[in-house]
C-alpha positions as CSV (number, residue, x, y, z in Angstrom):
1,X,16.7,-13.4,8.7
2,X,18.8,-10.7,7.2
3,X,17.5,-7.1,7.0
4,X,15.9,-6.2,3.7
5,X,16.2,-2.8,2.1
6,X,14.3,-1.0,-0.6
7,X,17.4,-0.4,-2.8
8,X,18.0,-4.2,-3.2
9,X,14.4,-5.0,-4.3
10,X,13.5,-5.9,-7.9
11,X,12.6,-3.2,-10.4
12,X,9.1,-2.0,-9.9
13,X,9.1,-2.5,-6.1
14,X,6.9,0.2,-4.4
15,X,8.0,1.1,-1.0
16,X,4.8,2.5,0.3
17,X,1.1,1.6,0.8
18,X,-1.2,2.8,-1.9
19,X,-4.5,0.9,-1.6
20,X,-6.2,0.2,1.7
21,X,-9.4,-1.8,2.2
22,X,-11.3,-1.6,5.4
23,X,-14.1,-3.7,6.9
24,X,-16.2,-1.7,9.4
25,X,-15.6,1.7,7.8
26,X,-18.7,3.1,9.4
27,X,-18.1,1.6,12.8
28,X,-17.0,3.2,16.0
29,X,-13.2,2.8,15.4
30,X,-13.4,2.3,11.6
31,X,-14.8,5.8,10.9
32,X,-11.9,7.4,12.8
33,X,-9.4,5.3,10.9
34,X,-11.0,6.3,7.6
35,X,-11.0,9.9,8.6
36,X,-7.3,9.9,9.4
37,X,-6.4,8.0,6.2
38,X,-8.2,10.5,4.1
39,X,-6.7,13.4,6.1
40,X,-3.2,12.0,5.3
41,X,-4.1,11.6,1.7
42,X,-1.5,8.9,1.0
43,X,-3.8,6.1,0.0
44,X,-7.0,5.2,-1.8
45,X,-9.5,3.8,0.7
46,X,-12.1,1.2,-0.1
47,X,-14.8,0.1,2.2
48,X,-15.7,-3.6,2.0
49,X,-19.3,-4.2,3.2
50,X,-21.9,-6.9,3.1
51,X,-24.5,-6.9,0.3
52,X,-27.6,-5.3,1.6
53,X,-25.8,-3.3,4.3
54,X,-27.4,0.0,5.2
55,X,-24.6,1.7,7.0
56,X,-23.8,5.3,5.9
57,X,-20.2,5.2,4.6
58,X,-17.9,8.1,5.0
59,X,-17.5,10.4,2.0
60,X,-14.4,10.2,-0.2
61,X,-14.0,6.4,-0.3
62,X,-15.0,3.7,-2.7
63,X,-17.5,1.2,-1.5
64,X,-17.6,-2.5,-2.6
65,X,-20.7,-4.5,-1.5
66,X,-19.9,-8.2,-1.4
67,X,-21.5,-11.5,-0.3
68,X,-19.0,-12.7,2.4
69,X,-20.0,-16.3,1.7
70,X,-18.8,-16.0,-1.9
71,X,-15.1,-16.6,-1.7
72,X,-14.4,-15.7,-5.3
73,X,-16.3,-12.4,-5.1
74,X,-14.7,-11.4,-1.9
75,X,-11.3,-12.3,-3.3
76,X,-11.9,-10.2,-6.4
77,X,-13.1,-7.2,-4.2
78,X,-9.7,-7.4,-2.4
79,X,-7.5,-7.8,-5.4
80,X,-5.0,-5.0,-5.8
81,X,-5.2,-3.9,-2.2
82,X,-2.0,-3.5,-0.2
83,X,-3.7,-3.7,3.2
84,X,-6.9,-5.1,4.6
85,X,-8.1,-3.5,7.9
86,X,-10.7,-5.6,9.8
87,X,-12.8,-3.8,12.5
88,X,-15.8,-5.7,13.8
89,X,-17.9,-5.8,16.9
90,X,-17.6,-8.6,19.5
91,X,-20.9,-10.0,18.4
92,X,-19.9,-10.5,14.7
93,X,-20.1,-14.1,13.4
94,X,-16.8,-15.8,14.3
95,X,-16.2,-17.1,10.8
96,X,-16.5,-13.7,9.2
97,X,-12.9,-12.8,9.9
98,X,-11.7,-16.2,8.7
99,X,-13.4,-15.6,5.3
100,X,-11.9,-12.2,5.0
101,X,-8.4,-13.5,5.8
102,X,-8.7,-16.4,3.4
103,X,-9.9,-14.0,0.6
104,X,-7.0,-11.6,1.4
105,X,-4.5,-14.4,1.0
106,X,-6.1,-15.6,-2.3
107,X,-6.0,-12.0,-3.5
108,X,-2.3,-11.7,-2.5
109,X,-2.9,-8.8,-0.1
110,X,0.5,-8.4,1.6
111,X,-0.7,-6.9,4.9
112,X,-3.7,-7.5,7.2
113,X,-4.6,-5.6,10.3
114,X,-6.9,-8.2,12.0
115,X,-9.6,-7.3,14.4
116,X,-7.4,-6.5,17.5
117,X,-7.7,-2.9,18.5
118,X,-7.7,-3.5,22.2
119,X,-5.7,-5.4,24.8
120,X,-2.1,-6.5,24.6
121,X,-2.8,-10.0,23.2
122,X,0.9,-10.8,23.2
123,X,0.5,-11.0,27.0
124,X,-0.4,-14.7,27.4
125,X,-1.9,-14.4,30.9
126,X,-4.2,-11.5,30.0
127,X,-5.1,-13.1,26.6
128,X,-6.0,-16.5,28.0
129,X,-8.1,-15.1,30.9
130,X,-10.4,-13.2,28.6
131,X,-12.2,-15.3,26.1
132,X,-12.6,-12.7,23.3
133,X,-8.9,-12.1,23.5
134,X,-8.0,-15.7,23.4
135,X,-10.0,-16.4,20.3
136,X,-8.1,-13.7,18.3
137,X,-5.0,-15.9,18.3
138,X,-6.5,-18.2,15.7
139,X,-6.8,-15.3,13.2
140,X,-3.1,-14.3,13.5
141,X,-2.1,-17.9,13.2
142,X,-4.3,-18.3,10.1
143,X,-2.6,-15.4,8.4
144,X,0.8,-16.8,9.1
145,X,-0.3,-20.3,8.0
146,X,-1.7,-19.1,4.7
147,X,1.7,-17.5,4.1
148,X,0.5,-14.7,1.7
149,X,0.1,-11.8,4.2
150,X,1.7,-10.4,7.3
151,X,-0.3,-9.2,10.2
152,X,0.1,-6.2,12.5
153,X,-2.0,-6.0,15.7
154,X,-3.0,-2.7,17.1
155,X,-2.8,-2.7,20.9
156,X,-4.4,0.5,21.9
157,X,-6.2,-0.5,25.2
158,X,-9.8,0.4,25.7
159,X,-11.2,3.5,24.1
160,X,-11.1,6.1,26.9
161,X,-14.0,8.4,26.2
162,X,-16.2,5.5,25.1
163,X,-15.5,3.4,28.1
164,X,-15.5,6.1,30.7
165,X,-19.1,7.1,29.6
166,X,-20.3,3.5,29.1
167,X,-21.4,2.8,32.7
168,X,-20.1,1.0,35.8
169,X,-19.3,-2.3,34.1
170,X,-16.3,-0.7,32.3
171,X,-14.2,1.8,34.1
172,X,-16.5,1.7,37.2
173,X,-18.1,5.1,36.6
174,X,-21.9,5.7,36.6
175,X,-21.8,9.3,35.4
176,X,-25.5,10.0,35.5
177,X,-25.9,8.7,39.1
178,X,-22.5,10.0,40.3
179,X,-21.2,6.7,41.6
180,X,-17.9,4.9,41.2
181,X,-16.6,1.5,42.0
182,X,-12.9,1.6,42.6
183,X,-11.1,-1.7,41.8
184,X,-8.9,-2.5,44.7
185,X,-7.6,0.9,45.7
186,X,-8.1,2.5,42.3
187,X,-4.4,3.1,41.8
188,X,-3.5,0.5,39.1
189,X,-2.8,2.4,35.9
190,X,-3.8,1.1,32.5
191,X,-2.9,2.2,28.9
192,X,-6.0,3.6,27.2
193,X,-6.5,5.4,23.8
194,X,-9.0,7.9,22.5
195,X,-10.8,7.0,19.2
196,X,-9.1,9.8,17.3
197,X,-5.7,8.5,18.5
198,X,-6.5,5.0,17.2
199,X,-7.3,6.5,13.8
200,X,-4.1,8.5,13.8
201,X,-2.1,5.5,14.9
202,X,-3.3,3.4,12.0
203,X,-3.0,6.1,9.4
204,X,0.6,7.0,10.6
205,X,1.6,3.3,10.6
206,X,0.4,2.8,7.0
207,X,2.1,6.0,6.0
208,X,5.5,4.6,6.9
209,X,7.9,3.2,4.2
210,X,7.5,-0.5,3.9
211,X,11.3,-1.1,4.0
212,X,14.2,1.2,5.0
213,X,15.9,2.7,1.9
214,X,19.3,1.2,2.7
215,X,21.6,0.3,5.7
216,X,22.0,4.0,6.5
217,X,18.3,4.6,6.9
218,X,17.3,4.5,10.6
219,X,13.7,5.7,10.2
220,X,10.9,3.4,11.3
221,X,9.2,1.3,8.6
222,X,6.2,-0.9,8.3
223,X,8.3,-4.1,8.3
224,X,9.4,-3.3,11.8
225,X,5.9,-4.4,12.9
226,X,5.6,-7.5,10.7
227,X,3.7,-10.2,12.6
228,X,3.9,-8.1,15.8
229,X,1.9,-5.6,17.7
230,X,2.1,-1.8,17.5
231,X,1.5,-0.3,20.9
232,X,-0.2,3.1,21.1
233,X,-2.0,5.0,23.9
234,X,-3.4,8.4,24.7
235,X,-3.1,8.1,28.5
236,X,-1.6,6.0,31.2
237,X,-4.0,6.6,34.0
238,X,-5.7,4.9,37.0
239,X,-9.2,5.2,38.3
240,X,-8.4,7.9,40.9
241,X,-6.8,10.0,38.2
242,X,-9.9,9.5,36.0
243,X,-12.0,10.6,39.0
244,X,-9.9,13.8,39.5
245,X,-10.5,14.6,35.8
246,X,-14.2,14.0,36.2
247,X,-14.4,16.2,39.2
248,X,-12.6,19.0,37.3
249,X,-14.9,18.7,34.3
250,X,-18.1,18.4,36.3
251,X,-17.0,21.0,38.9
252,X,-18.0,18.6,41.6
253,X,-16.2,17.3,44.7
254,X,-15.5,13.8,45.9
255,X,-18.2,14.1,48.6
256,X,-20.7,14.5,45.8
257,X,-20.0,11.0,44.6
258,X,-20.9,7.6,46.1
259,X,-17.6,5.7,46.0
260,X,-17.2,2.0,46.9
261,X,-14.4,-0.6,46.4
262,X,-14.3,-4.0,45.0
263,X,-11.5,-6.5,44.5
264,X,-10.5,-6.7,40.8
265,X,-10.1,-10.4,41.1
266,X,-13.5,-11.0,42.7
267,X,-15.1,-8.7,40.1
268,X,-13.4,-10.7,37.3
269,X,-14.6,-14.0,38.7
270,X,-18.2,-12.6,39.1
271,X,-18.2,-11.4,35.5
272,X,-16.8,-14.7,34.2
273,X,-19.5,-16.6,36.0
274,X,-22.2,-14.3,34.7
275,X,-21.0,-14.7,31.1
276,X,-20.8,-18.5,31.4
277,X,-24.4,-18.4,32.6
278,X,-25.4,-16.5,29.4
279,X,-25.3,-12.9,30.6
280,X,-23.2,-10.9,28.0
281,X,-22.7,-8.1,30.5
282,X,-20.5,-10.5,32.4
283,X,-18.0,-10.5,29.6
284,X,-17.7,-6.7,29.9
285,X,-17.4,-6.9,33.7
286,X,-14.7,-9.5,33.6
287,X,-12.7,-8.1,30.7
288,X,-12.3,-4.7,32.3
289,X,-11.7,-5.9,35.8
290,X,-8.9,-8.2,34.4
291,X,-7.1,-5.2,33.0
292,X,-6.9,-3.6,36.4
293,X,-5.2,-6.5,38.0
294,X,-2.1,-5.3,39.9
295,X,0.2,-7.1,37.5
296,X,0.5,-4.4,34.9
297,X,-1.3,-6.5,32.3
298,X,-3.4,-3.6,31.3
299,X,-0.5,-1.1,31.3
300,X,1.5,-2.1,28.2
301,X,3.1,1.3,28.2
302,X,5.1,0.0,31.2
303,X,5.6,-3.6,30.0
304,X,6.2,-3.1,26.3
305,X,6.8,0.6,25.7
306,X,4.8,2.8,23.3
307,X,5.3,3.4,19.6
308,X,3.7,6.8,19.8
309,X,6.9,8.7,19.0
310,X,7.8,6.4,16.1
311,X,4.3,7.2,14.6
312,X,4.4,10.9,15.5
313,X,1.3,10.8,17.6
314,X,0.4,13.9,19.6
315,X,0.0,14.3,23.3
316,X,-3.7,14.7,24.3
317,X,-5.6,16.4,27.0
318,X,-7.3,14.1,29.5
319,X,-10.0,16.5,30.5
320,X,-11.0,17.1,26.9
321,X,-11.9,13.5,26.5
322,X,-13.4,13.2,29.9
323,X,-15.7,16.0,28.9
324,X,-16.7,14.1,25.8
325,X,-17.3,10.9,27.8
326,X,-19.6,12.8,30.1
327,X,-21.5,14.3,27.2
328,X,-21.9,10.9,25.6
329,X,-23.1,9.4,28.9
330,X,-25.8,12.0,29.4
331,X,-27.0,12.7,25.8
332,X,-27.9,9.1,25.0
333,X,-25.0,8.5,22.5
334,X,-24.0,5.3,24.2
335,X,-27.4,3.9,25.2
336,X,-27.6,1.3,22.4
337,X,-24.4,-0.3,23.8
338,X,-26.0,-1.0,27.1
339,X,-24.7,-0.4,30.6
């Protein structure tokens, strides 16, 4: 397909995103995305939420409450939007995203950011091993099949401060009890992002021109990412480096911690069996262990390269977010997410 340029488009073509709708605006990643969109000040932001929803929405955005089972109403709520961002928890009804994508197509929304925000789901081995990654393929395929929208997947890895503080089933750390399970030798690096970096990444992406102005324009544009993943990360780090940061922040020494080892593959298999037996914690155990396999699946910075520079994303301080993780682990912030 030949390269399109803004200067060859019909009269009235707008080369920037003006209107952004987001599902999950009050959620863990959604609120950071909204915050950065508002900070950039380039778009009008609308939160799409269920009728009867009680979540406190961020200030400065329009809120549309819709019955997701009413296709016409949902379509009308999305009409005039340039982008639909979908952020939902893993326990959300599986048909909810389908309904949103179908309504976006009916409303002629040109861009959809589906509920990715995690692993590199272009990596077939990693995707197929982890069930919640595998099911996401159907949504990207649906967007393409309907033919009205293009998708962009945000591959940002796991949220660093959230997952470090979550408990031993994620990055292996039990902050409260000062214990750590190292997967294999603890030296396999992964790509991981802070929640603010995810917000900045999305806002910067949607701040790009849609098309390059002409053949002399070499700047990045939104269409570079059409039906592809954008890869962003805050840190490329292994468990031992995480531990070094934890020791610096807590002013403790390695001897103060109970450290054990477990095979990443055995841990994955154990978690997979737990999940198949009905224990949801098994999914978390398997998903995280799989990213630490010594095949670089969880380190897309090495296998794909990062788009941080294209998006103008800042360098971040590891210890700053380790400190936040420890705070969240000890003040009860993460308790409702389980260990």
